[in-house]
C-alpha positions in Angstrom: 29.1 -1.0 -9.2 27.5 1.8 -7.3 24.7 1.2 -4.9 22.6 3.5 -2.7 21.0 2.7 0.6 19.3 4.7 3.2 19.6 4.1 6.9 18.1 5.4 10.1 19.5 5.7 13.6 16.0 4.8 15.0 16.1 1.4 13.5 15.7 -1.5 16.0 18.9 -3.4 16.5 17.0 -6.5 17.0 15.8 -6.6 13.4 17.5 -9.2 11.3 16.8 -7.3 8.1 19.4 -4.9 6.7 16.8 -3.1 4.7 13.1 -2.5 4.8 12.7 -2.1 1.0 14.6 -3.5 -1.9 13.7 -1.3 -4.9 13.6 -3.2 -8.2 13.3 -1.3 -11.5 14.6 -0.9 -15.0 16.9 2.2 -14.7 16.5 3.4 -18.3 12.7 3.8 -17.8 12.3 5.4 -14.4 15.6 6.0 -12.6 15.6 9.8 -13.0 11.8 10.2 -12.8 9.4 8.1 -10.8 11.8 5.8 -9.1 14.0 8.7 -7.9 10.9 10.3 -6.3 9.8 7.0 -4.8 13.2 6.4 -3.3 13.2 9.8 -1.7 9.8 9.3 -0.3 10.8 6.0 1.3 13.9 7.6 2.9 11.7 10.5 4.2 9.3 7.9 5.7 12.2 6.3 7.6 12.4 3.1 5.4 15.9 1.7 5.0 15.9 1.4 1.3 18.3 -0.3 -1.2 18.5 0.6 -4.8 21.0 0.2 -7.6 22.5 3.5 -8.4 24.5 2.4 -11.4 23.3 3.7 -14.8 25.4 1.3 -16.8 24.1 -1.9 -18.4 24.1 -4.5 -15.7 24.2 -7.6 -17.8 22.3 -10.8 -17.1 23.5 -12.4 -13.8 22.7 -10.9 -10.5 25.8 -10.0 -8.5 26.3 -11.5 -5.0 25.8 -8.1 -3.4 22.4 -7.7 -4.9 21.4 -11.3 -3.9 22.3 -10.5 -0.3 20.4 -7.2 -0.5 17.2 -9.0 -1.6 17.6 -11.7 1.0 18.2 -9.2 3.8 15.3 -7.0 2.9 11.9 -7.0 4.6 10.1 -6.3 1.3 10.6 -5.6 -2.4 8.8 -2.9 -4.4 9.0 -3.8 -8.0 8.4 -1.0 -10.5 7.1 -2.5 -13.8 7.6 -0.1 -16.6 7.1 -0.3 -20.4 10.4 -2.0 -21.2 10.9 -3.8 -17.9 10.7 -7.3 -19.6 13.5 -6.4 -22.1 16.0 -6.6 -19.2 17.3 -10.1 -18.4 18.7 -8.6 -15.1 15.2 -7.4 -14.1 13.6 -10.7 -14.9 16.1 -12.7 -13.0 15.8 -10.3 -10.1 12.0 -10.8 -10.2 12.3 -14.6 -10.2 14.5 -14.4 -7.1 12.2 -12.0 -5.3 9.2 -14.2 -5.9 11.1 -17.3 -4.8 12.0 -15.5 -1.5 8.3 -14.6 -1.1 7.3 -18.2 -1.2 9.8 -19.4 1.3 9.6 -16.5 3.9 7.5 -13.6 5.0 9.1 -11.3 2.4 6.5 -8.7 1.2 6.2 -8.0 -2.5 4.4 -4.8 -3.7 4.2 -4.4 -7.5 3.9 -0.9 -9.0 2.5 -0.9 -12.5 3.9 2.3 -13.9 2.2 3.2 -17.1 1.7 -0.5 -17.6 -1.5 -2.5 -17.6 -1.2 -5.6 -15.3 -3.1 -7.7 -17.8 -0.3 -7.1 -20.3 2.1 -8.6 -17.9 -0.2 -11.6 -17.3 -0.7 -12.2 -21.0 2.7 -10.9 -22.1 1.2 -8.8 -24.9 2.3 -5.6 -26.4 6.0 -4.6 -25.7 6.4 -7.7 -23.6 5.6 -10.0 -26.6 8.3 -8.2 -28.5 10.8 -8.6 -25.6 10.1 -12.3 -25.3 10.4 -12.8 -29.0 14.1 -11.7 -28.6 14.6 -13.7 -25.4 13.5 -16.9 -27.1 16.2 -16.6 -29.7 19.1 -16.6 -27.1 17.7 -18.1 -23.9 16.8 -21.7 -23.0 13.2 -22.8 -23.0 13.2 -23.3 -19.2 14.6 -19.8 -18.5 12.0 -18.1 -20.7 9.3 -20.2 -19.1 10.4 -19.2 -15.6 10.4 -15.5 -16.6 6.9 -15.7 -18.1 5.6 -17.4 -15.0 7.2 -14.8 -12.7 5.5 -11.9 -14.7 2.2 -13.7 -14.6 2.5 -14.2 -10.9 3.5 -10.6 -10.2 0.5 -9.4 -12.2 -1.9 -11.1 -9.8 -0.4 -9.5 -6.7 -2.1 -6.7 -5.0 -0.3 -3.5 -6.0 -0.6 0.0 -7.4 -1.4 1.1 -11.0 0.0 4.5 -11.9 -0.1 6.5 -15.0 2.9 8.5 -16.3 1.1 11.8 -15.4 2.2 15.1 -16.7 1.9 16.6 -13.2 4.9 14.8 -11.8 5.5 11.2 -12.9 2.8 9.8 -10.8 4.2 11.3 -7.6 0.7 12.5 -6.5 0.0 8.9 -5.5 3.4 8.0 -3.9 2.1 9.2 -0.5 -0.7 6.6 -0.8 1.8 3.9 -1.6 4.0 4.8 1.4 0.9 4.8 3.6 0.1 1.3 2.3 3.6 0.1 3.3 3.4 1.8 6.7 0.2 0.0 7.5 1.6 -3.4 6.8 2.3 -5.5 9.9 5.9 -6.1 8.6 6.7 -2.5 9.4 5.7 -2.4 13.0 9.3 -1.5 13.9 8.8 2.0 12.3 6.8 3.1 15.2 6.2 2.4 18.8 2.8 0.9 19.7 1.4 4.3 20.7 3.0 6.4 18.0 0.7 7.9 15.3 1.4 8.7 11.7 0.3 12.3 10.9 -1.0 12.9 7.4 -2.7 15.8 5.6 -6.2 15.2 4.3 -5.4 17.0 1.1 -3.2 14.0 0.2 -6.5 12.2 -0.6 -8.1 15.0 -2.6 -7.1 13.6 -6.0 -8.1 10.0 -5.1 -11.6 10.4 -6.7 -12.1 6.6 -7.2 -11.1 5.6 -3.6 -13.5 2.9 -2.5 -11.6 1.1 0.3 -9.4 2.7 3.0 -7.6 1.0 5.8 -5.8 3.1 8.4 -4.0 2.3 11.6 -2.5 4.7 14.2 -3.1 7.6 11.8 -4.1 11.1 12.6 -5.3 13.3 9.8 -5.0 17.0 9.7 -7.2 19.2 7.5 -10.7 19.0 6.1 -12.3 15.6 5.9 -14.5 16.5 3.0 -11.4 16.0 0.8 -12.2 12.3 0.9 -14.0 10.6 -2.0 -17.8 10.6 -1.8 -17.7 7.1 -3.2 -15.8 5.6 -0.2 -17.6 2.3 0.6 -15.4 0.6 3.2 -13.5 2.4 6.0 -11.4 0.5 8.6 -9.7 2.8 11.0 -7.9 1.1 13.9 -7.2 3.5 16.8 -9.3 6.4 15.4 -8.1 9.3 17.5 -11.2 11.6 17.6 -14.3 11.4 19.9 -16.7 11.5 16.9 -16.5 11.4 13.2 -16.2 14.9 11.7 -19.5 16.3 10.4 -17.9 16.9 6.9 -16.7 13.4 6.5 -18.5 11.9 3.4 -20.3 8.9 4.8 -23.3 8.6 2.5 -21.8 5.7 0.4 -20.3 3.7 3.2 -21.3 0.0 3.4 -18.9 -1.0 6.1 -17.5 1.2 9.0 -15.0 -0.5 11.2 -13.6 1.6 14.1 -12.0 -0.9 16.4 -10.1 0.4 19.5 -11.2 3.9 18.7 -11.4 7.0 20.9 -15.0 7.5 19.9 -17.5 8.7 22.5 -20.3 8.8 20.0 -20.0 7.7 16.4 -21.3 10.9 14.8 -23.1 14.0 15.9 -26.4 15.2 14.5 -28.9 13.3 12.3 -26.9 12.3 9.3 -28.5 9.5 7.2 -26.2 6.6 6.2 -28.5 4.9 3.6 -26.0 2.2 2.6 -24.3 1.2 5.8 -24.6 -2.5 6.5 -21.8 -3.2 8.9 -20.8 -1.2 12.0 -17.9 -2.5 14.1 -17.1 -0.4 17.2 -15.5 -3.2 19.2 -13.0 -2.3 22.0 -13.9 1.4 21.8 -13.5 1.9 25.5 -14.8 5.5 25.6 -18.0 4.9 23.6 -21.1 6.0 25.7 -23.9 5.8 23.2 -24.8 4.2 19.9 -26.1 6.2 16.9 -29.7 6.5 16.1 -30.3 3.3 14.2 -33.3 4.8 12.3 -30.6 6.7 10.4 -29.0 3.4 9.2 -32.0 1.6 7.7 -29.9 -1.2 6.0 -27.8 -2.0 9.0 -27.3 -5.8 9.2 -24.4 -6.3 11.7 -23.5 -4.3 14.8 -20.4 -5.2 16.9 -20.1 -3.7 20.3 -17.6 -6.1 21.9 -15.8 -4.7 25.0 -17.3 -1.2 24.7 -17.0 -0.9 28.5 -18.4 2.7 28.9 -21.5 2.1 26.8 -24.6 3.5 28.6 -27.2 3.9 25.9 -28.1 1.6 23.1 -30.6 3.0 20.7 -33.7 0.8 20.3 -35.0 2.2 17.0 -36.0 -0.5 14.5 -33.8 -0.9 11.5 
């Protein structure tokens, strides 16, 4: 049984976890395509990652080595593909992962690869066919446990990807990695003052992006790459002294910039017609608030611990 794991010399020795990520997937569906790209991306992002590298049929029972790998992982990324439910191994693995989630702080991130989460929840389509076969050879309790596990996983916050012709969904892998890096469970991947540096063009194809949460992130490039439909932006430790003039803000409803380096929120006279919440708390360098006449729908303003604040605009809103 061949297994593959990445490691990093920068890993904290105090961590009890052997791995940051346990990668769960059905090999026949995605091993040489999406999952291979995903594994490489995790390694490049300094995640200690475990995956099964054996292309042979794995049978039904989970081997002790895999059980230990799951138990000693900080998180599991489960790639649900079209024929995922046909594998007894995958279903048993999923049950174990979700049990661990309930009894510990184990993080589970589902990736629905060319699969509709509602099909997992209702077990329709190819899943109905798979379970029709399972019911003939498995006990009622086993099948029930598998069904419940799939339904539970379908309700978890995750990522839905299409099997795109331009590279097996890899255009969105960077966003998935970013999502993992932002999770508190991965604080060990950086020192408290370290920043993650990303290129803005990584967001260029995310046309439907509505919510974005960043922490300790510096972006290089043109900010107009962001979706004009962005409605909620939470950016902890924003590194610039003002928002770039080409940042699309017109659809924002909530702007949260806690502990930022802002001296002024934005320059010029840009109208933010939809903004209702502006949180600038603990922005120690902030010297002035924006012109509130430019944010006519503002309902909540938070300026806690803005110690350098000199001027607060008195325009009616």
